[in-house]
C-alpha positions, 0 to 999 in steps of 0.5 A: 322520391328515392332516398339514399341508404348508407347503412342499410340494404336488401333485402338480398338472398342469403343461404341461411337467412332466406330474404335478409335485410342487411344493417351495416353499421362499419366503415368498410373493411374494419375488422379485427381479422383479416381472413384469407378467404374473405370476399371483401379483400384484405382488412384496411382498418386492421383494429380491436378497438370498438367505437362509435363509427356513426350516428346509431340514430341514422342507422335505426331511422333507415332501418325502419323505413325499409321495414315501411317499404319491404316489411312482407318481403324480410325474413330476417334483419342481419347485422353483418357489417362490412368487416366485424360488426361487434366493432361498433359499439352501438350495436346493443343500443340498435338490437334493443330498439329493433326489437322494439318495433318489430317482430321480424326476426333478428340476426347477427354475423360475427367472426365472435372475437369479442364474445370474449367479453361478458360486456359485449355477450349481455349487448348480443343477447336480444338477437334470436340468432347469433352466427359466430365463425369458427375456421380452426381447431387449433391456433396455428390454423387460426393465425393462417386462415383468420390472420387475427389482430395482435393479441387475439388468442383462440383458446379465449375465442372459444371460450367466448362461444363456450359462455355465450351458450351457458348465457343465451337463449337464442339460437347459435349458428356456427359458420365454417369456411373449409379452405383447401390446405389449411383446415381441411385435414382430419386431425384439424377437423376432429379439433373442430368438432371436439370445440363443437361438442363444447359449445353445443350450437344450434346448427353447423353450417359449411362454407367454401369460397365460392366468391374471389377470396382476398389471397388469390392462392385460396382453394376449394377443398376437393372432393375427398376433403369435402367428404371427410369433413362430412364424415368429421363434422356430425350433423353439419350442413353444407351450403357450398352452393351458389345464391338464388334470388333477387337483391333489391333495388328499388331503395337505389336512385339509378342502376348504377348506385345499385351496382356498386352498393350491392357489388361493395358487399358482395361480389356479384357475377354477371348473370347476378347483376343483370337478372336478380337486381329489382327494380332496373331493367336489363338494358339499363343495369347492362349499360351502367355496368359496362359505364362502370368499368369504362370508368375505373370505378368497377372491376372485373375478377374471374374466379372459378372460371366466373367472372366477378365484378365489385368496385375498383376500392376493393383490395384483392391480391 
């Protein structure tokens, strides 16, 4: 009998982490940013207050069960959430326990705001990889692109990254999202590189918004902007390509459940749904897709001449 997983999903294909087992310790769209490019839509629960959202031992039991089911298929156990995972006060406990029962590599994908606090940095030290976001070189652009919770200052966020580098023995992989007209100009890119020089990350990944963004006006930089970024952002890895690979569906009881769960975290194209969700055949998936759209539980969004599907509860402009 299939178990209904609420906090753990995958393994899913990741452009950075291979086959990634996702761990979500927070409710949908709970964040201290409301980024203009977010694939999950605008932030609903806008907060900078940490708390325990779910019973941590339930999350832990799901991680253990998924490892039992898919151990040989997992490259990373990735704490990512449907918003900002460091808002969960249980992160430290969860990563400590996970490191006790598995040798699979672990990663944290975070906007990095709360790393300005020493106690939070101490909590995340057991991770093998920490991947914070840096989308700006100035306070002005920071506010335009990330739209942070009131009182969050860009300088303090950057200081948190620099202090993490001093205290942390694992790898820091900075992630940058380039948005046309916001952070793709020469001045901003040079300021970002100056900050990167201070952080000394192990890797820098540069993305562009290939999935439907929270704001309809968000666009991918033009070719000239991308080429400028490649010249200025030294040694950065540009990964503005679509994922390839399969999305695990065997842990779900029905194709409807698999589609809703996966699209809630990752807006998916039709070909991704039909070709890459394991555990169900194409006819089952197509029938379920039509049913979910007809019932109003799933909606279509056209972006960059492609059709994406995501749950109707998602908040997009």
